[in-house]
GUTI-281904 format. One record per atom (N, C-alpha, C): z, y, x. Coordinates in steps of 0.001 Angstrom, whole numbers, plus 524288, in hexadecimal, padded with zeros to 5 digits. Layout:
N
ZYX;...
# end
This chain:
212
67FAA74B56A44C8;67FCF74E7BA4001;67D47753C9A40FE;67B2075622A3D06;6780A75AE4A3DA0;67BAA75FADA3D6F;67E4A760ABA41CE;68234764CDA41E5;67FDF76A23A40BA;67B5876B52A42F6;6790877084A422B;677CE77183A3C69;6761176D74A39A7;674EB76DEEA3412;679CB76F84A311A;67E1D76CB9A3207;682F676DCFA2F2E;68578772E0A30F6;6852E773FCA3611;68776778CDA380E;684C477D88A359F;67F9877D5BA353D;67CB2781B2A32E4;67E4A7827BA2D32;67F1077E3CA2A5D;6809977EAEA24E2;685FE7812BA245D;6898E77FB0A27CC;68ECA7820DA2790;68E9C787CDA2922;68BA678904A2D3F;68B5578E71A2F12;688D9791FBA2AF6;6851F78FDCA2801;6826B792EEA2409;6850E792A1A1EB4;6894B78FA4A1E68;68C0F78F19A1971;6892A78BD0A1579;68572788A0A1739;6827A7854BA139B;6854178009A131E;689C078041A1074;68D1577BA5A1008;68E1377A60A0A46;689C9779CFA076C;68A3B7787BA01E3;68CEE7733FA011B;68CE376FF6A0532;68F8976AEDA04E8;6957276B92A04C2;6976177035A064B;69D047712FA0627;69E99772BFA009F;6A1C576F7E9FE29;6A38A770929F8DB;6A7B7774CF9F8E2;6A7A8778159F4DE;6AB9C77C339F459;6B06177A4F9F153;6B080775429F04D;6B4F8772DB9EDA6;6B5A076D4F9EFAF;6BA2476AFF9EE96;6BB06765949F019;6B73A762209ED17;6B50C75E4A9EFB5;6B14E75ACE9ED38;6B404757BA9E8DC;6B243758489E3F6;6B4CB755679DFAE;6B47974F849E056;6B08F74DA59E328;6B0207480A9E43A;6B4DC746349E757;6B680749499EB25;6BB0F747F59EE46;6BFE7747A99EAD2;6C0AF74B919E79A;6C55074BC49E443;6C5787471C9E08A;6C0EC745BC9DE5F;6C0B9741969DA6E;6C11873C1F9DCB6;6BEB973B429E13D;6BE21735E59E325;6C145734929E80C;6C3F67385C9EA4D;6C6C3737519EF28;6CAE37331B9EE7A;6CD2A732DA9E9C7;6D14872EFC9E8C8;6CF59729669E989;6CA26728A69E93B;6C7F9723759E9F2;6C8EA7213B9EF5C;6CA1F724A69F31D;6CB3D722D59F872;6D0B7720939F8FD;6D4027215E9F502;6D94E71F169F4D8;6DC81720779F9AF;6DC9F7256C9FAF8;6DF70727329FF97;6E4E87291E9FE2C;6E822729B0A0230;6ED5E72BCDA018B;6EDB773118A043C;6F13D7345CA026A;6F20A73971A04E2;6F33E73898A0AAC;6F0E473BDBA0DE9;6F19073B49A138D;6ED407382EA1624;6EA1273573A130D;6E5A1732A4A1544;6E1AA7368EA1771;6DE6A734B4A1B05;6DAD77381FA1DDE;6D5387372FA1C28;6D29373B5CA1A79;6CD4B73B0DA1863;6C97773D75A1C3E;6C52C73AB4A1D4B;6C11D73CBDA20BF;6BCA973EEFA1D88;6BB3B743DBA1EA7;6B6EE74680A1BF1;6B2B7747B7A1FFC;6AEB474462A2072;6AA907455EA2450;6A709749D9A22A9;6A53374CD6A2685;6A1E37516DA259B;6A454754E5A216B;6A9227567FA226D;6AC74758DEA1E71;6AB4D75E93A1D54;6A8C876160A20F9;6A80B766F4A202A;6AD497699CA1F52;6AD7676D24A1B81;6B26F76FBAA1A35;6B3E676E79A1488;6B281769C8A12D7;6B32E76852A0D6A;6B8AC7695AA0B4B;6B8E576B56A0688;6BDDC76C32A03DF;6C08276711A0276;6BD9A762CAA02E1;6BFE675DABA01DC;6C44875C78A05B6;6C3DF75E90A0A69;6C7F575DADA0E49;6CD1276028A0C91;6CCE0764F4A0AA1;6D19A76789A08B7;6D3F576475A0431;6D0A176253A00CE;6D28975F349FC67;6D55175A4D9FE4E;6D3017579CA0213;6D568752E5A0437;6DAAF7541AA06B7;6DAEC7585AA09AF;6DFDF759E9A0C22;6E3F675B24A07F9;6E25175DCDA03DC;6E5FB75F4A9FFAF;6E80B75A819FCC5;6E4F8756419FCBD;6E6B8751769FA2D;6EA5674E359FD9D;6EB377500EA0269;6EEDF74D55A05DA;6EC617498AA099B;6E730749D2A0A3A;6E48574670A0DF3;6E3B87493FA1325;6E2EE74635A1736;6E13C74853A1C39;6DB4E747EDA1C80;6D8D774B8EA1F37;6D31F74BD0A1F4C;6D12074BE9A24E8;6CD14748D3A25DE;6CA0E7492CA2AB5;6C47074A54A2926;6C1CA74D5CA2C50;6BC5E74E9CA2B22;6B91E74ED1A3014;6B40974E69A2F74;6B05F74F30A33C3;6AC407530DA31E1;6AAF4756C5A353F;6A73875AD8A33C5;6A44475CA8A3898;69F2C75D3FA380D;69BD475EC6A3C69;69C4E7648FA3DC1;69CFE767DBA39C0;69CBC76D84A3A81;6A23D76FE0A3ADB;6A37E77209A3F69;6A8C377419A4050;6AA02778A6A3CA8;6A61877BDAA3B62;6A6EE78042A37DC;6A94777E72A32AF;6A75777A0BA30B9;6A94B777F6A2BC8;6AF0E77684A2C34;6B0867744DA3097;6B5F5772A8A3162;6B98377765A3203;6B7B277B54A34C2;6BABC78028A3543;6BBAF78290A2FE7;6B7AB78294A2CA3;6B83E784BEA275F;6BBE27815AA2410;6BBA777C35A24CF;6BF22778B3A21FC;6C4D377A08A2303;6C64777A8BA27F4;6CBBD77BAEA293D;6CD4D78125A277F;6C9B0784D2A27D3;6CAD678A1EA25E6;6CC04789FCA2019;6C8DA78726A1D28;6C99C786E2A1783;6CE74783C0A160D;6D00D78023A1972;6D4EE77D4DA1894;6D9AC780A5A1A00;6D8B5784E7A1CE2;6DCFB7883EA1E9C;6E03A785C8A22E9;6DD9C782B4A262D;6E04577FBBA2A49;6DDB8780E6A2F8B;6E0EE78191A338F;6DEF17824BA38DB;6DEF377D06A3BA0;6DA6277AFEA3D0B;6DA34775CDA3F61;6DB3E775DFA4542;6DCF077173A4725;6DD0077068A4CC3;6D7AA76E25A4E17;6D55576FDEA5264;6D01676E19A53CD;6D03776B9AA5932;6CE64766C8A5988;6CE3E763DDA5E77;6C8CA7619FA5F25;6C69F76231A63D5;6C1717600FA64FC;6C20975AE2A67DC;6BF6B756DAA65CF;6BF71751BBA684D;6B9D574FC7A689B;6B7807501AA6D33;6B21974E76A6DD1;6AE76751D3A6A8C;6AB6574F62A6736;6A7A075224A63F2;6AA0375428A5ED8;6AEEE752E7A5DF2;6B17575411A58F0;6B5A275847A5992;6B5C675BE6A55DD;6B9D875FE0A55A3;6BD5775E8DA50F6;6C26075DDFA51FC;6C60C75C05A4E02;6C9477609CA4BF9;6C872761FBA4704;6CB94765F3A4459;6CFD27631DA413E;6D4B7764A3A4204;6D8DE761E4A3F44;6DD2C7659BA3D77;6DFB77641AA393F;6E457766B7A372E;6E74A7628CA341B;6EB6376415A3178;6EE827603AA2EA6;6EB2D75D63A2A94;6EAEB7583BA2B19;6E83C754C2A276B;6E24575533A276F;6E010757FBA2B44;6DA5F7587EA2B63;6D84575852A30F4;6D41275549A31A9;6D156754DDA36AB;6CB7D7552AA3590;6C8E4758F3A37EC;6C33775967A374E;6C0C175904A3CB7;6BCEC7558AA3D34;6BA5775495A422C;6B4F075721A4207;6B42C75AF2A4559;6AF5B75E02A4567;6ABA175BAEA496A;6A70275A40A47A1;6A316757FBA4B0D;69FCE75423A47FB;69C8D7514CA4AC0;6993774D60A4858;69C8D748CCA4688;69C1274741A41A1;69F567430DA3F89;69E9373E05A4296;69A0873D54A450E;6991D738A5A4824;69C497389EA4D34;69E6973D27A4EA1;6A1C773D78A533F;6A78C73CBBA51E2;6A8B573C2AA4CDD;6AE1E73B4CA4B28;6AF027356CA4AC4;6B28D73371A4DEE;6B3B072DD8A4E02;6B89272CAAA4ACC;6B9B6727B0A4A39;6BE7872638A4777;6C34C72823A4A64;6C30F72840A4F97;6C77E72A27A52A9;6C82C73006A51F6;6C3D7732D7A51B9;6C41A7387FA50D9;6C64F739A8A4B72;6C44C736F5A4789;6C5C2737F0A4221;6CB4C7363FA40EE;6CCD0731B5A42DB;6D1E272F84A4176;6D18972CACA3C42;6D5BC72A0FA3A9E;6D5A3726F0A35D3;6D4C472A4AA30F6;6D18272864A2D6A;6D0CF72AE5A2852;6D14C726BBA2418;6D2F17286CA1F84;6D3CA724CDA1B2E;6CF3D724A7A175E;6CBE4728A7A177E;6C76A728D2A13F4;6C38972CE5A15D7;6BEC772C8FA13C1;6BA8D73031A14F0;6B8D0732CAA0FE3;6B805737D6A1015;6B5AD73AAEA0BB2;6B09273CF4A0DBB;6AC4473A3AA0C97;6A71D73BDDA0E82;6A45773EC4A0A25;6A52C743D9A0A00;6A2FA74732A05F0;69DC8749A7A0798;69CE374A06A0CBB;6985474D05A0E7A;6965974B53A13CE;697A57469BA156F;695FC744E0A1A99;6913174156A1A4C;691AB73CE5A1796;68D3A73952A173C;6887D73C21A14F9;6895073F56A10FA;684E674206A0E6F;6829C74663A11C4;685677480BA15D9;6838774C54A1926;67FF674A77A1D88;67FAF7455BA1E4F;67CF57433BA22D9;677C3740BDA2151;673A97419AA2461;66EB273EE0A2371;66F5973906A246B;66B95735FFA2299;66C1A7304CA2280;66D9C72DF3A27BF;66B0972F8BA2BF4;66C2D72D35A3108;671D672E22A329E;673E2732C0A316A;67952733EBA32B0;67D1673100A2F14;67B8A7304AA2A1E;67EE172D54A2697;67F8A727BBA2882;67B5B72598A2AB9;67B9872044A2CC0;67F6A71FD7A3157;6802472406A3436;6840672423A3872;6896F7258AA3666;6897D7293AA32BE;68E7C72B5AA30E2;691D27274BA2E12;68F7272452A2A8F;6927C720B8A2753;6959871CC7A2A93;6932B719FEA2E3F;6965171662A3166;69A3B7192BA34E9;698D471DDDA36BF;69C83720DBA39F9;6A15272258A36C5;6A07E72401A31F0;6A4DF72571A2E91;6A86D720C5A2D9D;6A61D71C50A2C7C;6A92D71791A2B97;6AC5C71631A306C;6A9E671692A34FC;6AC8271536A39DF;6B0E771900A3B31;6AFD971E1FA3AC7;6B3BB721F7A3C77;6B87272238A38D6;6B7D07205FA33F6;6BC267207CA303B;6BE7271B1CA2F45;6BC887173CA3227;6BE4A711D3A3172;6BDC871022A2BC2;6B93F7115FA2982;6B7CC70F95A2447;6BB84711B8A201A;6BD0871696A20A1;6C05171903A1C9D;6BD4971963A1780;6BFEC718F3A130D;6BD347197DA0E05;6BAE971EE9A0D63;6B6DB71F4BA0A17;6B40D72441A0991;6B35D725D9A03E4;6B3AB72AEBA0305;6B18C72D5A9FE53;6ACA673029A0028;6A81F72E819FE34;6A3127304FA0029;69FF7732D89FBC2;69D93737469FCED;69A45739FE9F92C;694A873A0B9FB3C;690EB7387B9F7E9;68B677388F9F96F;6882773B1A9F521;6834C73C649F684;67F8073E7C9F2C8;67A9473B389F31C;677FF73A969EE99;67301737DA9EE81;66F0F73B249EB7C;66A8E73C159EDEE;6666C73F339EB85;6614E73DFA9EE4C;65D107401B9EC59;657F273F569EECA;657A7742BE9F3AC;658097403F9F832;65821743219FD21;6530A746199FE15;64EE5744B49FB53;649FF747909FBD6;64A3974CFC9F958;64DF174DC39F5D9;64E52752BB9F30D;6519F756B49F5F3;654F2754E79F977;6585B758769FC4C;659FA75607A0172;659D775921A057A;65BB575742A0A88;6619F75796A0AA6;6641F753B7A0CEB;669C975401A0D96;66B1D757A2A1211;6701375877A131D;6748375624A106E;676067590EA0B81;6790C756A2A07E3;67AA675129A082F;675FB74D89A0765;6761E74911A0A0E;671E774555A09B2;672DC74184A0536;66E9B73F57A033B;66EEB73B779FF1B;6708C73638A0168;6748B733DE9FEFF;6767E72ECCA00C9;676E872B359FC10;6740A726F99FC2A;673E57234F9F7C9;6789771FA29F7EF;679C871D249F387;67DDF7191B9F390;67CA6714C59F776;677B1713819F80F;6763670F6D9FBCC;6779571102A015C;677017160BA0294;67867717C5A07DA;67E4C717A7A08AA;6814671936A04BB;686FD718D9A0528;6888871332A0640;6862D70F95A036E;6874470A09A0442;685AF70853A09BE;6812570A27A0B79;67F3E708CDA10B6;6832A70A73A14EC;6855370F23A1460;688E571119A1858;68E3570E6FA1834;6901970D19A1394;695A770BE1A131C;6970A706ACA109E;69360703D5A0E43;694E36FF37A0B41;697086FAC8A0E9F;695C76FACDA13B6;697D36F6A2A170D;69D856F78BA1897;69F806FC47A17A3;6A4E66FD88A1931;6A8606FF1FA149A;6A5F870068A1030;6A8F270267A0BC3;6A74E6FFCBA06AA;6AAF46FFC4A02EE;6A99E6FEEE9FD78;6A84C704499FB35;6A3AA704D19F905;6A1AC709E89F752;6A1C870A419F161;6A43F70E679EF5F;6A47270F4D9E9BC;6A220714A69E888;69EA1714D69E4C4;69C88719D09E2E8;6A03971BE19DEBC;6A2CE7203F9DFE0;6A695722719DC3C;6A408725F79D82B;69FCD7288C9D9B7;69D5F72C559D637;697ED72D989D830;6944572E519D48D;68F17730319D5EB;68D42733C69D18A;68C8C738A39D2CE;68B1B73C7E9CED5;686D2740189D0E4;683E5742439CD4D;67FC9745ED9CEC0;6823374B139D089;6803A74D379D4C6;6821F752399D6C8;680737568E9D305;68424759789D0D1;682AB75D9F9CD1D;67EFB761999CFA3;67A8F7629F9CD0E;676D67666B9CF1F;6738F764779D398;6745175F8B9D51C;6715C75D5F9D978;673D975E969DEB5;6725B75BC19E2A3;6746E75C909E7E1;6721C761849EA35;67564765389EB85;673BA76A5E9ED69;6701876D159E986;6705376B5B9E49C;66CF776D999E098;6674376C379E13D;6661E7684B9E47B;660AB767159E5C9;65EB1762019E37E;6620D75E139E2FD;660247590C9E11A;66489755FC9DE84;66306752919DAFC;666C374F2C9D857;6693B74B939DC5D;66E6674AE89DBFC;6712E7479F9DFB3;675E9745259DD1B;6776D740A69DF1C;67C2273DFE9DD6B;6804773E6E9E1B9;6850573FDC9E02C;6897373FBC9E3CA;68C8573AC29E2C7;68D81737C59E6D7;69060732DB9E650;6955E7330A9E97F;69963730C29E74B;69E7C730769E9D5;69FBF72AB99EAB7;6A0DA729609EF9A;6A1AF723F59F11B;6A72C723349F34B;6A96F71EAC9F224;6AE4971D0E9F497;6AD217185A9F803;6AE5E718D29FD0A;6AD6B7149EA00C4;6B2B77129BA029A;6B3C470DABA0155;6B8B570B34A02C4;6B7B8706BDA0680;6BB5C705CBA0A08;6BAA8701B2A0DE7;6B9906FC76A0B41;6B5966F9C0A0D37;6B44A6F4ABA0AFD;6B7716F065A0DA5;
# end
């Protein structure tokens, strides 16, 4: 993963991908995962998303993976929680009550490192990776979570008009990555108001992936 690229963006405050509010897609469609309070949700490439605070407030436990330690430090500061930090190999584990964030390359996070999860909320991971990395990431995610169901958000647009991230991911690519392990349902597909980053017309799609 391109750590220097992301680190520079965090250091310079160029984090337009960080929402200043809870993602309304999460609020509207999370119930589709049919989870119970106390279940554990994995948020890959989580940054310091406010979605984590929302999940905790709803009574869920949260696990996350994030490449940039600064983002995780800011996450815990904004949660008002002092984490315990343990280093295990290439991964630094930040933990507190009901939350575990693993700092490092997501490809270095194994199922043993992560522990059991009941669902995945992929709001900004698949779309953040170039094609070659997506081809590695998707099977790794399935393996490390033991095929946990997913709520997945993607964008589709003319990649010639704007360089990612977020990258354009077609329905065919979603099927390519996941149709052999999941039943895939398109919950919503709508045009991004004002265009993606204000630069080009784009569709935001919300997918529910359930074990096949």
